N, C-alpha and C positions, 0 to 999 in steps of 0.2 A: 281428493283431486284438486289441482291447482286451479284456481279460476283464471278465466281469461280476462287480460287488462282491457277495459272499456272505457268510454267516456261516464259511464255510469257508476263505476265501481272505484274510478281514480280520482285522487284529489292531491290537491298540492298544500304541504304544511310549511310553515315559515318557522325557521330556528333562529334562537339567538345565538350570536357568534360574538366571542371576545376578538377585537382586533388590536393587537399590540404594535405600538409604534416605537421607533427608536428616537429619542429626543434629546436635545442640549437644553437644559432649562426647561422653558415652556416651548420651545421651537422643535419641530420635527427635523430630524437630519436629513439633509437633502443627497442627491447621488454624488454631487461634487464634494460633500465633506466624507461620504463613506469612502470614495476613491482615495482620499488623503489618508485614511488609516492605514498605518504601517503593515504591510504583509508579513506575518511571521507564524512559523508551524505551531499549531494547537496540540497536535499528537507528537509526544515524544519518541524517541528510539525504541523504548520499552513497550511502546503501545499506550501508555497511560497520558493524561493530559498536563500540559504545561501550565495551565490556567483554569479560569471559571467561565465556561460557554454561557453567552447571554441569549443566543437566539440564531436561527438560520434567516439569510436574507435571499430572496429568489432574483437577483442580480448578478451578472457577470461582468465585473468592470474591466477585466484583462482580456476581453475577446477570446475567451476561452473554450469556445464552442465545439472545437475539435479534440479537447482533451479528454482523457477519460473522465467518466461521470463522477460528480463530485458534489459536496455542499460547501456553500459560503459561509462561516460561521463567524459572528461578531464574539470576541471572548476578552477577557479582563487579564491583564499582565500586571500585578500589582496596581498601580494607581492608573495604567494607561489602558486605553481599548486598542485592541489588534483586530485584524481579520485575518483568516486562513481558509485556504481551499483545501478541503479534506477529501481525499480520494476514497470512494467507495471500496470495500472489500473485493467485490467481483469484477471491478472494472478495470481493465488494463494491467499493465504489469507495474509492480510494487518495488521501490528501491529499499535497501536497508544495507547499514555498513556491513553486515557479516554475509551477506549473499554472495558477494564474490569470492570471500574465503571458503564458504560452503562448497562453491563450484569447485574450486581449485583442490578442495580435499577430497571431493568425490572422485576426481581426476587421479590425483595420487594414491587414493585407496583403490583404484581401478573399478569403481562402481558407477562411473559415468558412461550413457550409451546414445545411441542415436533415438529420434523420435519413435514411440510406438503408440499403437492405438489405445492402450488401457495402462497408462503409467500409474504406478503407485505413489501415494503420498511423499514426498520429498525425492522422488527420482528426478535425476538431474539429465536433461536432453541436451545433447550439441548437435548443431547442425550447420551446414555450409550452404543450405539451399533455403533461399528466403524469397517468396514471391515469384518463383519460376526462373530467378537468375541465380547462378553458381558464382560464389564468392566466399571468403572467409567471414564467416558469422561468428565473430569473436564475443560471444556470450553463451551462457548456459541458462536453462529455464527449468524452473521446478514448481509444482504447486503445494500449497499447504492448506487444507481446508477449503475456503472460497477464495483464496488469494494466489495470484500468480506472481513469481518473482523472477527477476532476471540479474544474474551476475556476470561481471566480465571476465573474459578468458584472455590470456597472452596468445599472440600470433605462435609462439612457440609450443605452447601448451597444446593448442588446437591442431597445429601441424601433428606432433607427436602422437596425438590421440588417433587422428585420422590414419596414420601411418601404422598404428600400433604399436609404437616405441614404448618400452617400459620406462615409468619415470625412474630418472637418477635417484639411487639411494642416499646419496649426499645430501641431495636437495630436499627428499621428502624428511631426513633426520633434521635439516634445517628449518623447514615448516614446522615441523611438530615441535622443534625447540623454542619456536617464535610463538606458538600457541600457548605453550605451558608457561613461557615468561610473561604474557599478558593477561594470564589468568583464564583463557577460554578452553584451555584443556588441562584437566587434572594432572598433576606430577605423578608419573609412573604407569600413566595410561597406555595401554597396550591396545592393538587391532586397529580398527578403522577410526579415523579421526572426525569424519563428517556427522556421524550421530550426535557428537557432543555439540556441534555446532548448531546442528538443527533445533535443537532443545531450546536454543538461546533467541531464535528468531520468533517474536511474539506475535504470530498470526492470530492465535485464538484471543489474545488481550485486545489487538488491534479491532477485531471483529466486534468484541462486546462494546469496546469505546465508541466505536462509530454507530453501532445499535443504539446506544444512548443519545448520542448526538441526533440522530433522526428523530427522536423524541421531543427535542426542543420546540418550542413555539416558533411560528415564522413571524419575522419582525418586518414592519413595512417603514419604508423612507420616501421622502417626498421626491417630486421629480426635480 
């Protein structure tokens, strides 16, 4: 049986904690100096790190309160210190160079559709209704793991999709040839193109990388 918390059985214990400060020489780094660090992406396109992370600072120098939830990380790029705002996997929409190509491939494959209540991982949902107003919503959305992506869609693609117009076969062949030439699609690949691109979007690696960054110590800087 759980004991009821009372003034007789409760007590306060004091723990020793380690406070890590960011310093230059013997002087603690100030907010002004921290803002002067160059902003540069820490997480690469493949989801791995571009350098060595030092720690997280609970300070938002760029007035980013309305941005998707993120970490401000100080990291080392060669001999230089950088800072990076790393978006958390579950927060907002993520961008990736392959996202728009993937959305286009799903349209060309004929597997893009309107939003539905229970989309499968990788399902591309196109819609022209946003926040109650009707207009061309020129992007497609899809989810991988805990991450939501958004890729751009041309006005022509979206219009044809809405009208149910089949994708021009010559355009589809040109698109496929371009993917093959850039190495994104194996030579001789048949059938749907989108699954090949989906495997190249590193949602799992990004999640693992950010999980590691969340374990970094918090660094303190002066006022």
